[in-house]
MARBA-677537 format. One line per field, with one value per residue: residue number from 1; residue in one letter; chain; x, y, z negated of N, C-alpha, C in turn. Coordinates in steps of 0.05 Angstrom, whole numbers. Example, Ala and Ser with C-alpha at 12.3 -4.5 7.8 and 13.67 -1.06 7.14 Angstrom:
! MARBA-677537
seq = 1_2
type = a_s
mol = A_A
n.c1 = 264_257
n.c2 = -114_-45
n.c3 = -156_-142
ca.c1 = 246_273
ca.c2 = -90_-21
ca.c3 = -156_-143
c.c1 = 264_258
c.c2 = -66_1
c.c3 = -156_-157
! end
This chain:
! MARBA-677537
seq = 1_2_3_4_5_6_7_8_9_10_11_12_13_14_15_16_17_18_19_20_21_22_23_24_25_26_27_28_29_30_31_32_33_34_35_36_37_38_39_40_41_42_43_44_45_46_47_48_49_50_51_52_53_54_55_56_57_58_59_60_61_62_63_64_65_66_67_68_69_70_71_72_73_74_75_76_77_78_79_80_81_82_83_84_85_86_87_88_89_90_91_92_93_94_95_96_97_98_99_100_101_102_103_104_105_106_107_108_109_110_111_112
type = m_t_a_v_t_v_p_r_i_v_r_e_y_f_e_l_a_s_s_q_d_h_e_a_y_l_a_l_f_a_e_d_a_l_v_e_d_e_g_g_e_h_s_g_t_a_a_v_r_a_w_r_s_g_a_p_l_v_t_h_t_i_t_e_v_e_q_s_a_d_g_p_i_v_t_c_t_i_s_g_d_f_p_g_s_p_f_a_g_l_r_f_h_f_e_e_f_d_d_e_q_v_k_v_l_r_i_r_p_k_a_g
mol = A_A_A_A_A_A_A_A_A_A_A_A_A_A_A_A_A_A_A_A_A_A_A_A_A_A_A_A_A_A_A_A_A_A_A_A_A_A_A_A_A_A_A_A_A_A_A_A_A_A_A_A_A_A_A_A_A_A_A_A_A_A_A_A_A_A_A_A_A_A_A_A_A_A_A_A_A_A_A_A_A_A_A_A_A_A_A_A_A_A_A_A_A_A_A_A_A_A_A_A_A_A_A_A_A_A_A_A_A_A_A_A
n.c1 = 1528_1486_1444_1383_1335_1293_1227_1201_1152_1134_1163_1143_1096_1097_1109_1060_1027_1035_1006_968_936_888_871_911_936_897_908_950_938_906_847_835_855_881_882_916_897_904_883_840_812_819_780_788_772_728_728_778_785_749_773_814_793_788_817_877_914_972_1048_1102_1155_1213_1246_1270_1284_1270_1277_1234_1223_1163_1172_1181_1192_1179_1190_1158_1162_1105_1063_1015_949_914_920_971_1007_1064_1068_1110_1160_1117_1106_1112_1083_1096_1067_1043_1043_1068_1091_1074_1023_992_981_984_973_989_996_1020_1036_1116_1133_1149
n.c2 = -1028_-1059_-1121_-1124_-1185_-1195_-1241_-1289_-1295_-1246_-1231_-1263_-1240_-1197_-1216_-1236_-1198_-1170_-1185_-1243_-1275_-1279_-1301_-1333_-1294_-1263_-1319_-1304_-1279_-1291_-1303_-1270_-1223_-1156_-1102_-1034_-984_-922_-896_-921_-982_-1061_-1108_-1177_-1238_-1227_-1164_-1150_-1182_-1147_-1099_-1111_-1137_-1083_-1050_-1026_-1067_-1065_-1060_-1065_-1041_-1048_-1003_-991_-1030_-1032_-1063_-1050_-1047_-1057_-1106_-1109_-1066_-1048_-1002_-975_-964_-959_-969_-962_-967_-912_-859_-810_-849_-868_-879_-854_-875_-913_-944_-1022_-1035_-1088_-1113_-1163_-1228_-1306_-1359_-1371_-1335_-1268_-1218_-1181_-1105_-1045_-994_-944_-890_-849_-805_-740
n.c3 = -423_-448_-419_-413_-430_-385_-401_-383_-366_-360_-307_-282_-281_-246_-196_-180_-193_-141_-109_-61_-81_-127_-183_-193_-212_-253_-290_-321_-363_-435_-461_-506_-481_-480_-444_-422_-374_-337_-383_-403_-438_-436_-441_-462_-421_-376_-373_-367_-304_-283_-275_-253_-205_-184_-171_-131_-75_-101_-88_-123_-147_-186_-231_-284_-340_-413_-480_-522_-605_-598_-553_-491_-434_-370_-319_-264_-194_-164_-92_-58_-16_-50_-65_-69_-63_-53_-128_-180_-243_-269_-324_-353_-422_-439_-491_-523_-520_-504_-475_-438_-422_-413_-473_-498_-455_-430_-391_-377_-348_-355_-392_-388
ca.c1 = 1503_1479_1426_1354_1329_1255_1226_1190_1111_1133_1174_1117_1073_1111_1112_1042_1016_1030_994_919_911_885_856_940_947_891_911_967_923_902_825_824_865_885_901_904_916_886_873_805_817_796_777_765_773_713_743_808_771_732_796_842_779_777_841_883_932_1004_1068_1119_1196_1221_1272_1283_1271_1278_1266_1229_1221_1147_1162_1200_1177_1182_1182_1159_1152_1070_1067_988_923_915_924_991_1022_1082_1076_1141_1158_1100_1109_1098_1084_1086_1067_1041_1055_1079_1101_1055_998_999_960_968_989_989_1006_1027_1056_1131_1125_1162
ca.c2 = -1031_-1092_-1129_-1132_-1225_-1210_-1254_-1309_-1285_-1218_-1237_-1284_-1218_-1182_-1239_-1250_-1171_-1158_-1222_-1238_-1296_-1261_-1328_-1340_-1272_-1278_-1340_-1302_-1264_-1289_-1312_-1243_-1209_-1127_-1094_-1005_-965_-898_-882_-946_-1008_-1079_-1119_-1202_-1240_-1210_-1140_-1151_-1190_-1132_-1081_-1116_-1130_-1051_-1039_-1040_-1086_-1047_-1072_-1047_-1043_-1049_-996_-1003_-1050_-1041_-1072_-1033_-1052_-1081_-1126_-1101_-1041_-1047_-980_-990_-953_-975_-967_-980_-958_-902_-832_-802_-881_-884_-866_-874_-880_-930_-967_-1040_-1046_-1123_-1115_-1195_-1246_-1315_-1367_-1379_-1309_-1230_-1219_-1146_-1101_-1019_-994_-913_-860_-850_-780_-722
ca.c3 = -444_-460_-408_-417_-417_-373_-396_-351_-363_-343_-282_-253_-269_-225_-181_-179_-177_-117_-85_-63_-105_-155_-201_-209_-232_-277_-301_-334_-381_-461_-464_-513_-483_-472_-411_-428_-357_-326_-412_-407_-450_-416_-469_-463_-392_-356_-372_-344_-277_-268_-270_-219_-175_-170_-161_-96_-77_-96_-96_-148_-138_-208_-228_-306_-354_-425_-494_-548_-617_-587_-524_-450_-421_-350_-295_-235_-157_-146_-69_-24_5_-64_-65_-88_-72_-70_-154_-183_-267_-287_-343_-353_-435_-454_-528_-556_-511_-506_-460_-419_-428_-428_-502_-488_-439_-435_-364_-374_-324_-359_-398_-376
c.c1 = 1493_1451_1403_1352_1303_1246_1201_1157_1104_1141_1164_1104_1084_1122_1083_1010_1018_1014_973_917_915_875_887_946_923_891_926_960_916_862_816_839_858_896_893_910_893_865_846_820_807_814_766_773_751_721_764_800_760_759_812_818_778_800_854_907_951_1022_1086_1151_1199_1248_1284_1267_1293_1272_1266_1222_1180_1144_1180_1186_1194_1172_1193_1146_1125_1065_1036_984_909_934_952_1006_1046_1081_1097_1138_1129_1102_1095_1102_1073_1089_1058_1043_1069_1097_1087_1030_1004_982_956_995_980_1011_1004_1053_1075_1121_1155_1158
c.c2 = -1062_-1100_-1133_-1178_-1213_-1230_-1263_-1297_-1262_-1209_-1252_-1264_-1208_-1195_-1243_-1225_-1174_-1177_-1225_-1257_-1301_-1282_-1324_-1329_-1281_-1296_-1336_-1283_-1291_-1288_-1280_-1230_-1168_-1115_-1068_-1000_-952_-887_-906_-977_-1028_-1106_-1157_-1213_-1230_-1173_-1129_-1163_-1164_-1102_-1090_-1126_-1107_-1031_-1040_-1045_-1058_-1058_-1060_-1064_-1026_-1038_-986_-1023_-1043_-1056_-1043_-1044_-1067_-1097_-1095_-1070_-1048_-1036_-991_-961_-964_-957_-978_-963_-941_-877_-826_-829_-858_-864_-878_-863_-886_-949_-985_-1049_-1063_-1116_-1149_-1210_-1270_-1322_-1364_-1357_-1287_-1234_-1183_-1120_-1068_-1013_-962_-897_-851_-819_-767_-711
c.c3 = -438_-432_-421_-410_-413_-389_-384_-340_-361_-318_-262_-268_-256_-202_-171_-167_-159_-95_-85_-80_-141_-182_-208_-222_-246_-296_-326_-365_-402_-445_-480_-510_-476_-456_-417_-386_-352_-353_-407_-423_-438_-419_-465_-418_-373_-351_-354_-321_-264_-267_-263_-212_-165_-164_-130_-96_-74_-102_-110_-145_-162_-203_-260_-316_-393_-454_-522_-576_-613_-561_-507_-442_-391_-333_-274_-213_-151_-126_-70_-20_-30_-57_-84_-87_-48_-101_-169_-218_-282_-297_-358_-391_-447_-481_-537_-522_-513_-475_-432_-413_-434_-449_-488_-475_-443_-395_-371_-371_-349_-377_-389_-360
! end
């Protein structure tokens, strides 16, 4: 099995996602970014900021990384102060990004 190379911006996303540094985390997103989470879409900086401010701080334990045609998919178990914690099998689909910013991120539970 070939190891998947995880782009720096994806590694940085998970480093900052569990951090209290909300500004550094938000700086990872492009001005016109789209984040899909829990069936809702958050488009643009203001919407991504509102989404982040309403989310509990969680820790991510990466359990799998795979490469799809659209980009890397990172599967995690998340833990934090929310009902159902810990939650295993949350998949982060990084569909559009460059070295500096994420443009499209879709967060979905693993099917099955």
